[in-house]
N, C-alpha and C positions, 0 to 999 in steps of 0.2 A: 240303583244298587242299594241293598239294605245297609244301614249304617249302625253297627252295634258298638257296644262299649269298647271292645278291644280295638276296633278300627279307629274309634275316636281318639283313644289314647295314643295310638301309633301316629295318627295324623298330627296330633298336637306336638309330639316329639320331633317328627320329621319337619314340621313347618318351621321350627326354630332354626334349623340348620340349612335345609335346602328347599323347603316348600314343595308344593305340588307343581307338576307340569302336566296340564290336562287332568286326567283322572288317575295317572300313574304315580305311585310313590317312587322316588328316585333313590331308594336305598336297597341294596341287594339282599340284605339279610337282617334278621333279628339276632341279638346275642352278642357275646364278647368277641374281640378280634380273633380271627382264625389263626391257629398255630401253623407256622410254616414248617413243613417237614424237611428233614435232612435228606441228602441224596440216598442214604441207605433206607430210610423210611419210605421214600418215594418208590424205590425199587421193590420193596416188600409187598406181599399181598396175603395177609393173614385174615384175622377176624375183620369183617367189613367195617371200615372207618365211618364214624358218624359225621354228619354235616348238618348245618342249620336247617330248620324247618322253613325259614323264610316268611315273608309277610302275607303270603297268598294261600295259606292252607285253609280248606273248608272241611270241617268235620262232619261225620254222619253221612258220607256219600255211599252209594249203593254198589252192589256186586255187578260186575260187567257181564253182559250177555255175550257168550262165545268169545270173551276176551276182547271185545271191541271197545277200546277207549274213546275213539273218535265217533261216538254214537250219534252226534249231531251233524256229521259229514262236513266239518269245516274244511276249507281248501288247504291243500298241502300234499307233500310227497309222503306216501305210505311207508311205514317202518314197522317191522315185527320184532319185538324184543322177547327173548325167552331165556330160560335158565332154571336154576334150582335154588332152594333154600336148604342149607346144610347146618348141622350142629357141630361146632368145633372147627379145628384147623384142617382136618382132612375132609375127604368127600365120601366117607363111609356111612354117615348118619343123616340120611335125608329127613327133612321135617315135613310131615304131612299135616294138612289142615292149617297151614300158616296163611294169614292174610297178607297179600302184597298190594298195598295201596299206592296208586300212581297219580300224580297230577303234574301239569306242565303248561307252559305258554303255547299259544297257537303260533302259526308260521310267521305272524307279524310281531310276536313278542308280547301279546296281551293275554292275560288270564281271564277265565270265565267262571265265576265273576272275578273282577279285578279287586278283590277284597278278601276277607277272612271271616271266621266265626262258624256257627253251625249252619248246615245246609238248609235248615228250616227258616233261616233269615232271608232266603232267596226264592224266587219263583223257579219252578223246574226248568223253564226255558233259558234261565240265566246260567245254568250249570252245564259245563262241557269240559271234556278232557280231564275228567276226574272219576275215580272209581277204584275198585279193587278186584283182584282175582284170588282164588284159594288154591294152594298147592295140592297136588294129588299124593298118592301113597309114595311115589318116588321123589317127592319134594319139588316136582316140576311146576313151573308157571309159564304163562305165555300171554301176551297181549299185542294188539295191533293198534297203531296210532299214526301220527304224522311227525315229521321233523319239527322240533320246537324252534321258535325264532329266538334270536338274541335280543336283548334290550339293554337300556342304559345300565352299565356297571356289571352286566352278566353275559357270559358266553352261553351257548345253547346247552340245555341240561334238562334232565328228568328228575323229579322229586319222588322219594319213596318213603313209606313207613312199613316196616315189616313187623307183624305181630305174630310171633311164634309161641305155641303153647309152652308155658313154663319159663319163658325168657322175657327179659325186659324189652320194651318196644324199641326198635331201631329206626332212627330217622336218618336218612342219608340222601345223596344225590349221585347220579351218574352223568358224566359230561359227554356231550356229543361233539365229535370233531368239527372244528370250524370249517365253514364253507367259503368259497371265493367271495371276497368283498366284506367278510366279517371283520369287526373291529377288535374283538377279543378272541383269545384261544385258551386252551387248557393251561398254557404256561403263563398267561397274563391275567387270568381270572382270579380274583382274591379268594373265592371259596375253594377253587381247585388247588391252591397252594397248600391246603390242609388235607388233600386227598392223595392216595398213592396212584401211581401210573395206571394200575389195572382198572381204576374207576373212570378212565377215559375209554369209552366204548370203541370197539372196532366194528365198523359198519360195512357189510358186504353189499355194495351198491350194484353188483352184477345180478343179484337175486331180485325177483319181483314178487312181493314187495322187497325192499331192502331189508336186511336182517342183521341183528346184533344179539349178543348173548352175554349174560353175566350171572355168576353164581354168588349168592349172598351166603356169608358164613356168620352165624350168630352164636 
């Protein structure tokens, strides 16, 4: 794995508190403590709430071909996620040409690469489950991937960056419902404490592949 300055700084900070376990950092996120939402804030679903980028973002990844995020065919159960990007609180202003970047852990809870920094720091074969799609004229996006695994301190989740023309970049997460045997859920995950209930995906597992949807409002 490439070891850049940002990774080195994070490793030094993490080492003083919890250290490394193998190659994985045992901290769920960068940044200040997450604000816990009130019951009313949990129930509301307005402008999409931001969430931490986390320690595993790799910049400069490419556009996905046919929306296939699992382009290296890593093992796991397939999931199709779709929706729209809208401007404002209602659903009347679709945003065309928005970049929807996605990255997440594999089914075992490992990122590819298990680090951060520019994509040029890594060999092409080290990069997986990372990329972006671009919304159409109707603001729609779609990608196909696999269920992310949970890992120490985090329940299953997808990371996103939304880059809409004329809007600040939005960094957020969508939480995947816990599966049998999982240690953490939406209600016990620290990051999810700062997200409204609507950012817990509803997954239709009767569909093949399983399907979920979410509309980002920026």
